C-alpha positions in Angstrom: -83.9 -52.6 26.6 -83.9 -52.2 30.4 -84.6 -48.4 29.9 -87.9 -49.3 28.2 -89.6 -50.6 31.4 -89.5 -49.5 35.0 -88.4 -52.0 37.7 -92.1 -52.6 38.8 -93.0 -53.3 35.2 -90.2 -55.9 35.0 -91.7 -57.6 38.0 -95.0 -58.1 36.1 -93.1 -59.2 32.9 -91.3 -61.9 34.9 -94.6 -63.0 36.6 -96.4 -63.1 33.3 -93.6 -65.3 31.9 -93.5 -67.7 34.9 -97.3 -68.3 35.1 -97.5 -70.3 31.9 -94.3 -72.2 32.7 -95.6 -73.1 36.1 -98.9 -74.2 34.6 -97.0 -76.4 32.1 -94.8 -77.9 34.9 -97.9 -78.6 37.0 -99.8 -80.2 34.1 -96.8 -82.5 33.3 -96.5 -83.4 37.0 -100.1 -84.3 37.3 -100.0 -86.4 34.1 -96.8 -88.2 35.1 -97.7 -88.7 38.8 -101.0 -90.3 37.9 -99.4 -92.9 35.6 -98.9 -95.6 38.2 -102.4 -95.3 39.7 -105.2 -97.6 38.4 -108.1 -96.0 36.6 -111.4 -95.4 38.6 -113.4 -97.7 36.2 -111.0 -100.5 36.6 -111.4 -100.5 40.4 -115.1 -101.0 40.2 -114.8 -104.2 38.1 
């Protein structure tokens, strides 16, 4: 399989695989990190 793509093309394949995984990790981090904070509408009451 390695003969199908050049080394530069493999770099792009790896980048294209990591971008969605990084987005998923960031999304989960934002969701879990914000769990302990009160909501904005609760602060105004």
